[in-house]
N, C-alpha and C positions, 0 to 999 in steps of 0.2 A: 207621106208617114216620113217624120225626119231620119236622115242616119245617122247610125250613132257618132260621125265621125263631125256631121252637121250640129245634136245637140252638145258634144264634149266642148265645141267651137262656144257657143251661145254660151256654154259653165266658167271657161277659160277666158272670153273677150274681157278688159279689161282687170285680170287678176295681177297684179302687184307679187311677181317672187322674186328672192335671193334664191344664185345657184350660186353650189361655190365648188371649187374644181372645174369651170367653169371655159378650162384656156385648150383644152383637150379631151378623150373621150366623153365618158357615160355623161359626164358635166357639158359640153359643148354641145354635143347633139337635145337633151334634153333642153338649156338655152333655146335653141334652133327651134324645137315639138316648139316646147312651150309660147315662144313671137309668132310660129304661123298658121296657133290655136288665136291667139289673139290679146296672151297675157301680153303685160307690162315685164319690162325681165331686167335683173340687176345682174349681169358676173363679178364675179370675186375669185381670185387665184393669180399668185405671182408675177406671169407674168405678162405684164407691163403688153408689147407688142400684140401680142395673140389676143392679148386680148381685147383692148382696146378700137381692134380690127375690126373684133366678133364681134363689142356693144355699138362700132359704126352701124355694120353691115346689119345689122337685126331692130336699128333703131332705141334701143339702153342703154343700159350704164353701167359704163366700167369699174369698178372697183378694185383697185391695184392692193394688194394685203402679203403677205406672211401669215395664216391664218391662228401659225404652234407657234408664237408671240402674242403671250391675250391683248395686251392694253391694243397691237393693234386691229389685231379682230372682231374687239369692238367697236372699235369706231370703226371698222370699215358693216357692220351690221347699224348702228347709227348713216354712216354715208349713206345706207343705199335705204337703206329708210327715207329721208327726206329726200331721198333723188323723188324715187320714186310715189311721194306723201304716204307714206303706208308700208305693214307686209300685209297681206297675206298669206303667204306659203312661203319656208324654204325649203331649199333641196339639199340635205346638207350631201355631195357626193365629192369633194375633191380626196382624195384617199392613196397611200403607196405599197410595196409588196414586195416584200427583198425578201426572193427562197432562197430556202440551206434549212440544213439540219440546226437545232441548237451546238452541234459540238462540233462545227463548222463557220459557227457565225460570231460578226460581231456587240455584242450589248450594243452599243449605241447603233447599229439600225433594229435595234429590241423594239429601241429609248425609240425611235426616227417616227416608226412603224405604231405603237402604241402615243404617240405626242400627236401625230394629222387626223390618225382612225378613229382617235375616241377622245380625247383632250381636247384637240379644236372643235372636236364635234363638237361639246357639251360649253365651249363657253362659246363657241358660237351661237347655238340656240339658245340658253342663255341670255346672252344680250338681245337673242331677237324677239323674247315670250313675251314681253310688253308692250311692242310692235304688234304679231301676232294678235295684243286679246283686244284688239283696238280695230281686226280686221276684218272682213267676208268671209269666214268657212276659213276658219284658220286651219291649219295643217303644216304637221313638219314628216319631211319625207328620209329616212337615213337608207341612204346605199350600202348595204352590208353586202352580201354575197353567203354562193350557195356552201362558202366554207364556214359561216356562224348556224348551219344544222346539222353540218359533218365536217369534222377535219379529211384534208384531203388524201393525206400520204405525212412519214415524218418532213421534208421538204416545205412543208407547210403551218405544218403547229405554227409559229410566233402570227403571222397574218390572221390561219383561222383565227387566234386568238382573239384577236382584235374585235375580230368582226361577230363569234360570240361575244364580246361587249354588249358591240352593235346592239343584237339581236337584244338581249338582256335589257341596256338600260331603253330600245323603242320601247320595249312592254313596262318596263318603268313610268316614262312619259307621259306615254301615254296613259296610265291610272293613276300623276300628279294631274296634268293641262287639262285633263275626258272633263271631271268635271266644271273646267270654266269656258271650254266648247271649241279647246282645240285638239285638234283629231293628228293621231303620230302614226306612221304607217313605217313596217318595215319591208326594203323594198332586196330582192334575193335572188341578182341573178351568176348562172352560173357563170363557164367562160362566157368571157365578152372579145372584141377585135377592137383594141384600148394598145398607147404607146407602156402601158404598165409597165411594162415588164421591158421598154429602151431605156428606163429614166433606172435599173436599177444599178447605177457605179457602187464599184466592189464588189459588187455580187460574187460566185461564183458561178463562174462561167458555163461550167457543162449542165448544173443544173437549169438558169439563166435560159440554157438557151433549152432547152428541154421545155419550157415553159412557155417561150416565147412563139416555140413552133408550133404549140395543141392549142395556145390562145390564137394564132391564126385558121387553122385547120376549122377547132370544130368550135372558133368565137365566136359565138351571137354578132350582130350590126349593130351598135351602140346604140343604133335609133332601133330597135328593139324597145329596146330599156327606159328610153327620150318616152317610149308611146307610152309602154307601164306607168309612168312616174304620170303623165297625162289622165294614165284612168284614172288612178286613183285622185287625181287631184277636182277634177270633173266631177265628181261622185255628188249627189244632192249632202247637206248638213249632216242628215241624219243619219248617213250612211261614214261610218269609220273602217274603213282597210287595214285589213291589223298586221297584216303578212302577203306581198305578194312574190311565190318566190317563181319561178322563169328560166329555163335551162336549158342549151341544145341540144334538139331530141338525138343525136349524136353522141353527145355526152353521156359517161355513163357509169360515172363514181370525180 
C-alpha cells in the first residue's frame, strides 16, 4: 500500500505553485517542501539575493517584488504564471507583526501590518484568479494565525485584527470562488520559529523581546506548517480543507 508521503508526491508532482513571502520563514519552508514533493515553484518576495539563491537551489522561479505596491504585485503574479506556464495554486505566506498595545504604537505600523497582511493578500489573490481558473485542482492557501481565531493579548491586538480579516476573507473567497472550482483554505498556526520579530524595527524592545523569546522556545519548526500546506494542496479536487489550525503542544494561549 502506498504511503501518505507517496500519495502526496503523486498529487503534487508538476503542480505549479506561487508562494509569497518565500525568502524566509513559513514561505521558504513551504517552497522547499513543495519542490521536494515534485511541484514547480515560483517564489515571490522583496529580498532578491535570498530569493534568487532559493530558486536556484530548488530549480524554481524567482520573482522579486514588493507586493504592497499594487502594480508590482499584479506584474509579479503574471510573471510567475508566465514562467510556470500557468498556476495551479497560490500560497499567501507574506506577513509581518509589530507587537505592542495600541496606546504605545505608531499608526504607521498599523498601516504597514494591514497593507501586507490583508491588502497585499487581496491584490495578489485577485491577480492570480484568472490564472488559477485554467489550473489543475486550483487552490488558494492563506497563511493566517491562531491570532486570527482569538486575540492573544493587548500586545497583539493589531496583528490579531489583521489575521481575523484573513480568516474572514478566506471564508468569503471560498464562497466566491468555489463555484468556479477554486478551493480556498486558511492555515492558522500558533507560534512558529521564524524571523518575523527580527524585522520589527522601531517596535517596543521589551515587548518584541518577549515575543521573540516565546517564538524561539515554544514555536513549531516552519517545516511543520509547510507540511500542513502540502497536505492541503494534495487533497483530491472534491475535498476542500476550510481551515487547518495547528499549534505547539506547549502553547496554551
